[in-house]
Residue frames relative to the residue before (quaternion, step in Angstrom):
aa qw qx qy qz dx dy dz
M 1.0000 0.0000 0.0000 0.0000 0.00 0.00 0.00
A 0.3196 -0.7697 0.5162 0.1974 3.54 -0.74 1.05
T 0.4723 -0.6695 0.5002 0.2804 3.42 -1.22 0.64
Q 0.1690 -0.7852 0.5879 0.0966 3.60 -1.09 0.58
Q 0.2390 -0.7384 0.6113 0.1548 3.55 -1.25 0.53
L 0.1068 0.7702 -0.6259 0.0610 3.62 -0.98 0.70
T 0.3644 -0.6898 0.5647 0.2694 3.44 -1.34 0.14
I 0.0134 -0.8107 0.5844 -0.0327 3.50 -0.84 0.99
P 0.5836 -0.5559 0.4357 0.4008 3.64 -1.17 0.49
M 0.1861 -0.8036 0.5592 0.0834 3.53 -1.06 0.72
F 0.1470 -0.7689 0.6222 0.0027 3.60 -1.05 1.01
P 0.1348 -0.8290 0.5380 0.0718 3.58 0.17 1.18
L 0.0327 0.7908 -0.5982 0.1254 3.54 -0.75 1.21
N 0.4443 -0.6703 0.5327 0.2638 3.58 -1.08 0.65
M 0.5422 0.5774 -0.4232 0.4398 3.52 0.56 1.22
V 0.2131 -0.7394 0.6230 0.1404 3.61 -1.24 0.49
L 0.0560 -0.7608 0.6465 0.0016 3.54 -0.89 1.10
L 0.2512 -0.7234 0.6241 0.1555 3.51 -1.16 0.62
P 0.6437 -0.5668 0.3261 0.3977 3.55 -1.13 0.57
G 0.7239 0.3271 -0.3346 0.5069 3.55 -0.92 1.03
E 0.6133 0.5445 -0.3909 0.4178 3.68 0.91 -0.49
T 0.2599 -0.7437 0.6044 0.1184 3.54 -1.27 0.72
K 0.0290 -0.7694 0.6381 0.0036 3.55 -1.28 0.42
T 0.3036 -0.7093 0.5995 0.2129 3.49 -1.28 0.45
L 0.1498 -0.7753 0.6114 0.0522 3.62 -0.93 0.99
H 0.2238 -0.6891 0.6690 0.1659 3.54 -1.27 0.64
I 0.1958 -0.8160 0.5436 0.0160 3.46 -0.67 1.30
F 0.0950 0.8368 -0.5305 0.0961 3.68 -0.29 1.16
E 0.6210 0.5358 -0.3704 0.4359 3.67 1.12 -0.36
E 0.5971 -0.6121 0.3867 0.3454 3.51 -0.98 0.86
R 0.6526 0.5458 -0.3006 0.4312 3.64 0.96 -0.94
Y 0.7222 0.4059 -0.2287 0.5113 3.54 1.06 -0.86
K 0.5287 0.5332 -0.4316 0.4999 3.65 1.12 -0.21
Q 0.6792 0.4966 -0.2918 0.4550 3.56 0.92 -0.88
L 0.6134 0.5569 -0.3088 0.4672 3.60 1.13 -0.74
V 0.6641 0.4967 -0.2775 0.4851 3.55 0.93 -1.04
A 0.6352 0.5230 -0.3269 0.4648 3.62 0.88 -0.86
D 0.6879 0.4768 -0.3003 0.4576 3.58 0.78 -1.05
C 0.6734 0.4719 -0.3191 0.4712 3.60 0.97 -0.73
L 0.6669 0.4451 -0.3463 0.4871 3.68 0.89 -0.54
D 0.6373 0.5134 -0.3807 0.4304 3.66 0.99 -0.64
N 0.7673 0.3593 -0.1422 0.5117 3.57 1.01 -0.90
E 0.3077 -0.7711 0.4777 0.2871 3.71 1.23 0.04
A 0.3083 0.7376 -0.5091 0.3189 3.44 0.95 1.30
H 0.4088 -0.6579 0.5723 0.2695 3.51 -1.38 0.24
F 0.2517 -0.7505 0.5887 0.1640 3.47 -1.36 0.20
G 0.3923 -0.7319 0.4987 0.2486 3.65 -1.19 0.13
I 0.2153 -0.7112 0.6590 0.1164 3.43 -1.18 0.66
P 0.2250 -0.7784 0.5636 0.1606 3.60 -0.38 1.18
F 0.4830 -0.6170 0.5116 0.3525 3.70 -1.08 0.50
M 0.1040 -0.7783 0.6177 0.0442 3.57 -0.86 1.02
H 0.0144 -0.7630 0.6462 0.0092 3.40 -1.32 0.67
Q 0.8298 -0.0880 -0.0164 0.5509 3.61 -0.54 1.26
K 0.6874 -0.5084 0.2377 0.4610 3.50 0.94 0.97
A 0.5907 0.5392 -0.3822 0.4628 3.54 1.18 0.33
M 0.4334 -0.7043 0.4991 0.2588 3.62 -0.86 0.88
G 0.3318 -0.7442 0.5401 0.2107 3.64 -0.89 0.78
D 0.6174 -0.5535 0.3879 0.4025 3.55 -1.24 -0.09
Y 0.7371 0.3726 -0.2114 0.5226 3.57 1.19 -0.12
G 0.0239 -0.7829 0.6216 0.0128 3.59 -1.30 0.43
I 0.4118 -0.6701 0.5569 0.2668 3.59 -1.33 -0.05
E 0.3809 -0.6842 0.5842 0.2132 3.53 -1.12 0.81
V 0.0135 -0.8194 0.5730 -0.0015 3.56 -0.81 0.90
K 0.2342 -0.7390 0.6105 0.1624 3.58 -1.19 0.54
I 0.4745 -0.6217 0.5459 0.3006 3.48 -1.29 0.59
S 0.1680 -0.8121 0.5469 0.1150 3.59 -0.54 1.06
N 0.8083 0.0100 0.0856 0.5825 3.60 1.18 -0.59
V 0.2319 -0.6995 0.6454 0.2009 3.50 -1.15 0.71
I 0.3029 -0.7980 0.4955 0.1610 3.61 -0.44 1.23
K 0.7985 -0.0664 0.1199 0.5862 3.44 0.76 -1.05
L 0.1329 -0.7486 0.6449 0.0769 3.56 -1.17 0.88
Y 0.2954 -0.7975 0.5159 0.1029 3.51 -0.63 1.22
E 0.6386 -0.5569 0.3619 0.3887 3.65 -1.10 0.64
N 0.6878 0.4493 -0.2825 0.4952 3.75 1.16 -0.73
G 0.6353 -0.5463 0.3448 0.4232 3.67 1.10 0.24
E 0.4925 0.6158 -0.4605 0.4077 3.63 1.10 -0.16
L 0.0086 0.8037 -0.5947 -0.0150 3.64 -1.15 0.44
D 0.3428 -0.6883 0.6021 0.2151 3.44 -1.36 0.41
I 0.0733 -0.8057 0.5877 0.0074 3.56 -0.86 1.03
A 0.2882 -0.6698 0.6389 0.2454 3.55 -1.35 0.33
I 0.1058 -0.7762 0.6214 0.0114 3.51 -0.97 0.93
E 0.1656 -0.7589 0.6230 0.0924 3.50 -1.38 0.63
A 0.3918 -0.7313 0.5138 0.2182 3.42 -0.85 0.97
I 0.2233 -0.8293 0.5000 0.1116 3.56 -0.79 1.01
R 0.7934 -0.2029 0.1915 0.5410 3.59 0.63 -1.12
V 0.5158 -0.6492 0.4714 0.3003 3.52 -1.15 0.62
F 0.1058 -0.7886 0.6053 0.0235 3.54 -1.19 0.64
K 0.3624 -0.6765 0.5960 0.2364 3.58 -1.25 0.41
I 0.3411 -0.7448 0.5409 0.1908 3.53 -0.89 0.98
I 0.2385 -0.7727 0.5802 0.0969 3.63 -0.59 1.20
E 0.7996 -0.0885 0.0873 0.5876 3.69 0.94 -0.87
F 0.0769 -0.7887 0.6070 0.0597 3.57 -0.98 0.66
S 0.1386 -0.7326 0.6632 0.0657 3.47 -1.28 0.89
K 0.4448 -0.6867 0.4955 0.2917 3.63 -0.92 0.86
V 0.8032 0.1205 -0.0490 0.5814 3.55 1.08 -0.64
L 0.2246 -0.7795 0.5774 0.0923 3.44 -0.82 1.15
T 0.2202 -0.8283 0.4974 0.1342 3.59 0.42 1.31
P 0.5750 -0.1561 -0.8015 0.0513 1.78 -1.87 1.67
K 0.4689 0.6944 -0.4442 0.3172 3.62 1.24 -0.02
L 0.5185 -0.6378 0.4763 0.3123 3.52 -1.36 0.26
Y 0.6873 0.4700 -0.2802 0.4778 3.58 1.20 -0.52
G 0.5201 -0.6343 0.4746 0.3192 3.48 -1.39 0.05
A 0.2035 -0.7711 0.5894 0.1294 3.47 -1.25 0.16
G 0.1216 -0.7866 0.5923 0.1250 3.54 -1.24 0.23
V 0.3722 -0.6473 0.6040 0.2786 3.45 -1.35 0.54
I 0.0648 -0.8251 0.5601 -0.0360 3.48 -0.69 1.20
Q 0.2064 -0.7454 0.6224 0.1202 3.44 -1.37 0.28
F 0.3057 -0.7385 0.5603 0.2175 3.58 -0.70 0.93
E 0.4202 -0.6859 0.5512 0.2216 3.40 -1.12 0.91
E 0.5945 -0.5745 0.4328 0.3593 3.58 -1.11 0.61
E 0.4862 -0.7023 0.4300 0.2925 3.54 -0.77 0.86
I 0.3834 -0.6627 0.5779 0.2827 3.64 -1.02 0.72
T 0.0997 -0.8142 0.5711 0.0307 3.50 -0.80 1.07
E 0.6323 0.5073 -0.3037 0.5006 3.58 1.39 -0.15
K 0.4643 -0.6268 0.5540 0.2907 3.48 -1.17 0.73
P 0.4964 -0.5903 0.5072 0.3846 3.68 -1.14 0.55
S 0.6326 -0.5797 0.3823 0.3429 3.41 -1.13 0.97
H 0.6795 0.4901 -0.3666 0.4046 3.79 0.83 -0.56
L 0.6348 0.5317 -0.3316 0.4521 3.54 1.30 -0.07
L 0.5706 0.6391 -0.3672 0.3621 3.56 1.31 -0.34
């Protein structure tokens, strides 16, 4: 399996999700309302970089918006997300001009298809 690099929107959060996990997010900042709107309009995914003590790590998780749960009158919204796969961050930009949100160049790691030897 060849590795690929691409640029995706980033939503840094102090959380770790593993592939298949789901989470509900309340979106209230303008930059992330814009990110969610762009992802919904383009059927695109975004990344959540792994954070530790306010520092961004080298890895993150690609997530998809599975459902808009609630849209508030002030533009805030609640969304359900599902984690898809882990990526390595090659480069990160706090702002992806002209957008308000940041983005990262990422590379998907080759998938592990073997069970660890202690599970055999």
